C-alpha positions as CSV (number, residue, x, y, z in Angstrom):
1,M,21.5,15.5,-55.2
2,V,21.3,18.5,-53.0
3,K,17.9,17.3,-51.6
4,G,19.5,14.0,-50.5
5,R,22.3,15.7,-48.7
6,S,20.0,18.1,-46.9
7,R,18.0,15.2,-45.7
8,Q,21.1,13.5,-44.5
9,A,22.1,16.6,-42.6
10,A,18.7,16.8,-41.0
11,L,18.8,13.2,-39.9
12,P,21.1,13.6,-36.8
13,E,18.9,16.5,-35.6
14,L,15.8,14.3,-36.0
15,L,17.4,11.4,-34.2
16,K,18.3,13.8,-31.3
17,Q,14.7,15.0,-31.1
18,V,13.4,11.5,-31.0
19,E,15.9,10.5,-28.3
20,I,14.7,13.5,-26.2
21,E,11.1,12.5,-26.7
22,L,11.8,8.9,-25.7
23,R,13.5,10.0,-22.5
24,H,10.4,12.2,-21.8
25,L,8.1,9.2,-22.4
26,R,10.1,7.0,-20.0
27,A,9.9,9.7,-17.3
28,L,6.1,10.1,-18.0
29,V,5.6,6.3,-17.5
30,K,7.5,6.4,-14.2
31,D,5.4,9.4,-13.0
32,V,2.1,7.7,-14.0
33,F,2.9,4.5,-12.3
34,R,4.2,6.3,-9.2
35,N,1.0,8.3,-8.9
36,C,-1.1,5.2,-9.5
37,E,0.8,3.4,-6.8
38,A,0.3,6.2,-4.3
39,K,-3.4,6.4,-5.2
40,V,-4.1,2.7,-4.7
41,E,-2.0,2.5,-1.5
42,A,-4.0,5.4,-0.1
43,Q,-7.2,3.8,-1.1
44,I,-6.2,0.5,0.6
45,E,-5.0,2.4,3.7
46,Q,-8.4,4.2,3.9
47,A,-10.2,0.9,3.5
48,A,-8.1,-0.7,6.2
49,N,-8.8,2.2,8.6
50,D,-12.5,1.9,7.9
51,L,-12.6,-1.9,8.2
52,L,-10.2,-2.4,11.1
53,R,-10.1,0.7,13.2
54,S,-13.5,2.3,12.8
55,L,-15.8,-0.6,13.2
56,P,-18.9,0.6,14.8
57,E,-20.2,-1.6,17.6
58,A,-23.3,-3.2,16.1
59,P,-26.0,-3.9,18.6
60,G,-27.3,-7.4,19.0
61,A,-26.6,-10.7,17.3
62,A,-27.8,-9.5,13.9
63,G,-25.3,-6.6,14.0
64,M,-22.5,-9.0,15.0
65,R,-23.3,-11.3,12.1
66,R,-23.3,-8.4,9.7
67,R,-19.9,-7.2,10.9
68,E,-18.5,-10.7,10.7
69,S,-19.9,-11.2,7.2
70,L,-18.3,-7.9,6.0
71,I,-15.0,-8.7,7.6
72,K,-15.0,-12.1,6.0
73,G,-15.9,-10.5,2.7
74,A,-12.8,-8.3,2.9
75,Q,-10.7,-11.3,3.8
76,R,-12.1,-13.2,0.8
77,L,-11.4,-10.3,-1.6
78,I,-7.7,-10.2,-0.5
79,A,-7.3,-14.0,-0.6
80,E,-8.8,-14.3,-4.1
81,L,-6.4,-11.7,-5.5
82,R,-4.1,-13.5,-7.9
83,V,-1.2,-11.6,-9.3
84,K,2.4,-12.3,-10.5
85,P,4.3,-9.1,-9.6
86,E,7.5,-10.4,-11.2
87,K,5.8,-10.4,-14.6
88,G,4.9,-6.7,-14.4
89,R,1.5,-7.3,-16.1
90,Y,-1.0,-4.5,-16.6
91,R,-3.8,-6.9,-15.8
92,D,-2.3,-7.4,-12.3
93,V,-2.4,-3.7,-11.7
94,K,-6.0,-3.7,-12.8
95,R,-6.8,-6.6,-10.4
96,I,-5.2,-4.8,-7.5
97,H,-7.1,-1.6,-8.4
98,L,-10.4,-3.5,-8.6
99,T,-9.7,-5.2,-5.3
100,A,-9.0,-1.8,-3.7
101,D,-12.2,-0.5,-5.1
102,A,-14.1,-3.5,-3.7
103,L,-12.5,-3.1,-0.3
104,T,-13.5,0.6,-0.3
105,D,-17.1,-0.3,-1.2
106,L,-17.2,-2.9,1.5
107,A,-15.8,-0.5,4.1
108,A,-18.5,2.1,3.1
109,R,-21.2,-0.5,3.7
110,M,-19.9,-1.0,7.3
111,Q,-20.5,2.7,8.1
């Protein structure tokens, strides 16, 4: 019977430790998503700078067509993004991240 009582005495301490670890896990999730958000926002901002503000003047009609094609490609990528933010789905985060990657690649091709 002594073993059962010592386990009962240890249970509140164990519960306290789990509670602390769960609070830490919640904080960790917030930090990860905050950093992910900052990274993707910075990536989109850089792509926007490259696409909209740093467009090199392409000589001739062929250069103009190339610029127009790349800009329309960026517009299409953004228009095709389908997410439901109110649902908080991981796949939506992935879609946004993939779109940001594609915009960065597109912007790099304009240079």
